[in-house]
LOTIBA-453725 format. One line per 2 residues: number of its first residue (from 1); their letters; for each residue x, y, z of C-alpha. Coordinates in steps of 0.2 Angstrom, whole numbers. Layout:
BEGIN
NUM> A> X Y Z; ... $
END
This chain:
BEGIN
1> MR> 816 463 379; 813 452 394 $
3> KH> 829 448 404; 833 431 411 $
5> IV> 841 431 429; 848 415 436 $
7> IF> 848 413 455; 859 400 463 $
9> EA> 855 393 480; 857 375 485 $
11> EA> 850 377 503; 833 381 509 $
13> SG> 837 390 526; 825 404 531 $
15> HQ> 836 419 529; 843 414 512 $
17> ME> 825 411 505; 820 428 512 $
19> YI> 834 436 504; 829 429 487 $
21> RH> 811 434 490; 815 452 493 $
23> LV> 827 453 478; 815 445 466 $
25> AD> 800 455 472; 809 471 470 $
27> LR> 816 467 453; 799 460 447 $
29> DR> 792 477 451; 805 487 441 $
31> MD> 808 477 425; 802 464 413 $
33> VR> 811 449 420; 810 430 422 $
35> FT> 820 420 435; 827 403 435 $
37> LL> 831 396 453; 845 384 452 $
39> TT> 844 372 467; 843 355 474 $
41> AR> 829 343 474; 831 343 493 $
43> AA> 829 362 494; 815 363 482 $
45> RH> 805 351 492; 808 361 508 $
47> KN> 793 372 514; 803 388 511 $
49> GE> 807 383 493; 789 378 490 $
51> RL> 783 394 497; 795 404 486 $
53> VR> 790 395 470; 771 397 475 $
55> DF> 772 415 478; 783 420 463 $
57> GD> 777 406 451; 772 418 437 $
59> SL> 790 424 435; 801 411 444 $
61> TP> 805 393 439; 815 381 449 $
63> RI> 828 370 440; 835 355 449 $
65> VS> 853 352 448; 861 336 454 $
67> EP> 873 338 469; 890 332 464 $
69> ST> 894 314 470; 913 317 470 $
71> GH> 924 327 482; 940 335 481 $
73> RR> 954 328 492; 965 344 494 $
75> FR> 950 355 499; 944 342 511 $
77> AL> 961 342 519; 959 361 522 $
79> GR> 941 359 528; 925 350 525 $
81> FL> 916 367 522; 929 372 508 $
83> EY> 926 355 500; 907 358 501 $
85> QW> 909 375 493; 919 368 479 $
87> QM> 905 356 475; 893 370 475 $
89> AR> 903 380 463; 904 364 451 $
91> MA> 885 362 453; 882 381 449 $
93> QA> 893 380 434; 885 364 427 $
95> GM> 867 371 429; 871 386 420 $
97> RE> 880 377 406; 864 366 404 $
99> IG> 853 382 403; 866 389 390 $
101> WD> 877 404 394; 869 414 379 $
103> KI> 852 413 387; 858 420 403 $
105> DF> 858 439 406; 863 440 424 $
107> VL> 868 429 438; 863 432 456 $
109> LP> 871 423 471; 861 429 486 $
111> HL> 872 420 498; 890 422 495 $
113> ES> 895 408 507; 886 395 497 $
115> IG> 902 395 485; 914 406 495 $
117> LL> 927 419 492; 941 406 488 $
119> HL> 931 397 474; 925 413 467 $
121> GL> 942 421 467; 949 405 458 $
123> RR> 936 407 445; 938 424 437 $
125> PA> 927 428 428; 915 419 440 $
127> FG> 901 414 429; 905 412 411 $
129> GK> 908 431 409; 891 435 414 $
131> PW> 888 450 425; 884 445 443 $
133> AT> 880 451 461; 881 443 478 $
135> IA> 878 446 496; 890 441 510 $
137> VG> 885 436 528; 901 429 535 $
139> TR> 915 440 529; 926 445 544 $
141> FH> 944 448 538; 941 467 541 $
143> HR> 936 466 559; 953 470 567 $
145> AC> 955 485 556; 937 491 561 $
147> GI> 941 490 580; 928 475 581 $
149> AG> 933 464 596; 935 446 592 $
151> SW> 947 431 589; 959 434 575 $
153> RW> 961 419 564; 976 414 553 $
155> ID> 965 413 538; 959 431 539 $
157> PI> 973 438 528; 969 424 515 $
159> QG> 951 428 516; 956 447 513 $
161> HF> 966 442 498; 952 432 489 $
163> FR> 940 446 494; 950 458 484 $
165> RV> 951 445 470; 933 443 469 $
167> VG> 929 462 470; 942 464 456 $
169> DP> 932 453 445; 927 464 431 $
171> TL> 910 455 429; 905 458 447 $
173> VR> 892 472 448; 888 472 466 $
175> FG> 895 464 482; 882 467 496 $
177> TI> 885 464 514; 874 464 530 $
179> DP> 889 470 540; 888 489 541 $
181> YL> 907 490 544; 914 482 528 $
183> PG> 910 495 515; 919 508 524 $
185> AA> 934 496 527; 935 491 509 $
187> SD> 932 508 500; 926 501 484 $
189> PK> 910 507 475; 905 489 471 $
191> IV> 903 485 490; 886 490 496 $
193> YC> 878 489 513; 861 479 513 $
195> PD> 853 481 530; 848 464 537 $
197> PC> 829 465 533; 815 463 546 $
199> PP> 797 462 543; 787 476 552 $
201> PV> 786 469 570; 768 467 578 $
203> LT> 767 468 597; 753 462 607 $
205> DA> 747 469 624; 760 463 636 $
207> AQ> 747 456 649; 739 446 635 $
209> AR> 755 439 628; 761 434 646 $
211> DA> 744 425 649; 746 416 632 $
213> YG> 764 409 636; 760 406 655 $
215> LR> 771 420 662; 766 429 678 $
217> PG> 758 446 674; 771 457 683 $
219> GF> 790 456 685; 805 457 673 $
221> VV> 805 445 659; 821 442 649 $
223> LV> 818 432 633; 830 421 623 $
225> FG> 822 416 606; 825 408 589 $
227> VI> 833 391 588; 840 388 605 $
229> DR> 857 380 601; 875 381 607 $
231> RK> 877 399 600; 864 406 612 $
233> CL> 874 402 628; 858 398 637 $
235> DV> 869 390 651; 877 407 654 $
237> LL> 860 416 655; 853 403 668 $
239> DG> 869 403 679; 868 422 680 $
241> AA> 849 422 682; 850 410 697 $
243> RV> 861 423 706; 850 438 704 $
245> PE> 844 444 721; 828 437 728 $
247> DV> 820 454 728; 821 455 709 $
249> DL> 806 447 701; 814 440 686 $
251> TV> 808 426 674; 819 418 660 $
253> FV> 808 415 645; 815 402 632 $
255> AG> 805 403 616; 809 393 601 $
257> PQ> 814 375 596; 828 368 606 $
259> AK> 843 358 600; 841 344 613 $
261> DV> 859 339 613; 863 356 619 $
263> TG> 849 362 629; 845 345 638 $
265> PI> 860 345 650; 858 364 653 $
267> LQ> 839 363 657; 842 348 668 $
269> GP> 856 357 678; 856 365 695 $
271> AA> 853 383 689; 838 378 678 $
273> AA> 831 368 693; 833 382 705 $
275> LR> 824 394 693; 810 382 689 $
277> RA> 807 379 708; 805 397 710 $
279> GR> 793 399 695; 806 409 686 $
281> LV> 809 398 670; 796 396 657 $
283> EC> 799 387 640; 790 386 624 $
285> DR> 799 373 614; 793 375 597 $
287> FI> 794 386 581; 785 403 583 $
289> VS> 777 407 567; 776 426 563 $
291> GE> 758 431 559; 751 416 568 $
293> DI> 758 416 585; 760 431 597 $
295> DP> 777 438 596; 786 432 612 $
297> AS> 795 449 613; 778 456 617 $
299> AA> 779 447 634; 798 452 637 $
301> DA> 807 467 645; 824 463 638 $
303> VW> 831 451 625; 847 439 628 $
305> VY> 857 441 611; 873 434 619 $
307> YE> 882 423 607; 896 411 609 $
309> PG> 914 419 607; 916 412 589 $
311> FV> 900 420 583; 906 438 577 $
313> YS> 894 442 563; 878 452 561 $
315> SS> 863 446 570; 845 446 563 $
317> VL> 839 442 581; 847 459 587 $
319> VR> 838 468 573; 822 461 578 $
321> AA> 824 464 596; 829 482 593 $
323> LL> 815 486 581; 803 479 595 $
325> GR> 810 492 607; 818 479 618 $
327> PV> 835 482 626; 848 468 624 $
329> IV> 862 459 633; 876 454 622 $
331> RR> 894 449 622; 906 463 619 $
333> KG> 913 454 603; 910 455 585 $
335> VV> 898 466 575; 884 463 588 $
337> GK> 895 469 602; 901 485 593 $
339> QV> 884 490 587; 876 488 604 $
341> AE> 890 498 613; 891 512 599 $
343> NG> 872 515 599; 867 512 617 $
345> LG> 855 497 612; 859 487 628 $
347> LA> 872 480 639; 888 473 632 $
349> LD> 897 461 644; 916 457 645 $
351> SD> 914 442 655; 904 425 656 $
353> SP> 904 425 675; 887 422 683 $
355> ET> 890 438 694; 893 449 679 $
357> VA> 877 442 670; 867 443 687 $
359> AA> 873 462 689; 867 466 671 $
361> LT> 850 457 673; 848 466 690 $
363> RL> 852 483 682; 840 482 668 $
365> AR> 826 474 680; 828 489 692 $
367> DP> 829 503 679; 814 504 668 $
369> AL> 819 522 662; 836 514 656 $
371> RS> 826 500 647; 816 513 638 $
373> RM> 831 524 632; 839 508 626 $
375> GE> 824 502 617; 821 519 609 $
377> AG> 839 519 603; 837 502 595 $
379> MN> 821 507 586; 830 522 579 $
381> TF> 846 513 574; 837 499 564 $
383> AG> 823 509 558; 829 507 540 $
385> HT> 830 488 540; 816 485 528 $
387> PR> 815 473 514; 816 487 501 $
389> AF> 831 495 509; 839 478 509 $
391> AR> 836 474 491; 839 491 482 $
393> PI> 858 492 484; 858 476 473 $
395> TD> 844 478 462; 849 496 457 $
397> GI> 866 488 451; 857 475 442 $
399> LS> 845 487 433; 860 498 428 $
401> AL> 870 483 422; 855 477 411 $
403> G> 851 494 405 $
END
């Protein structure tokens, strides 16, 4: 008998739609199933939403649910995001009631944070008594116990309490996480590690890649890529690069769409000006499309994955850089800092000072053997981060629950 799985996702960001894509593809290959994607009109019109429906239209049907027009004063007082999650919980429940609980076999919440631990913990069972599964991206209450450096927050014990409530929901089948340290800290069979998936990277000849992006053929290139926003600490990189000794032939390659309110002042500052005058700063201010554009990492010798102090979660940028065999420079904080330090994937820095950054850049630039060892360690560490490896811990649980 064909099973009906309802997926709730109100946003259309790239990684969330990719998670759905991998889960749907694996389930469709393994069982007779149809999917309803509960979403907003805004997300359905987005290119990511349209692509998902186009690729899986034979088994996946979008169903538009109106976004709540009312808020919640108490949750708003605690934080706007908590109020937003409350609204998403209401929207999900309303959409499933419209479908009819008796017509739903399973509920999939591919992004836990779209509703959040608090609102899921307050609604046990979470989805009308139907079995369900989810994947967490931003859970961090366990970091201190795991020896992960980072700022402790007053809300961490509260998050831990509601995490235990959610995991204790008897209708929860699988609680996935892209954080490799959470399953060991929580010690519950429902909690499974879902390796952050990365499509097989394709590298181009370095000389060809540098020519395509306007980079000099020789020298050491450090890349910062993705959406260039506040999290990427571009100012820290440029301040350090400007202090690298003159005998080190270094170029900073900034590849990706820039958040102008953040990058504007940085790229007009003295460090950027000095690098630009010396021909040591190259920008590609646009989206880089996989499968169409040459991967910027093809032109790079190392990758800057140095996030602002508050970002302490896993990073798909780290996974991609490592699978491409590129050593990284990171802040010694959070999951990224611990993974790099433990596995020897690059240099983990304890300071934002330009001198510290300059020393790290100089060390990597002058030691190709070190770069090679770190690159190989990265490829070995993340070799299992495939779409199938990501999906299976969740889809195995769904298949078991549905018989």
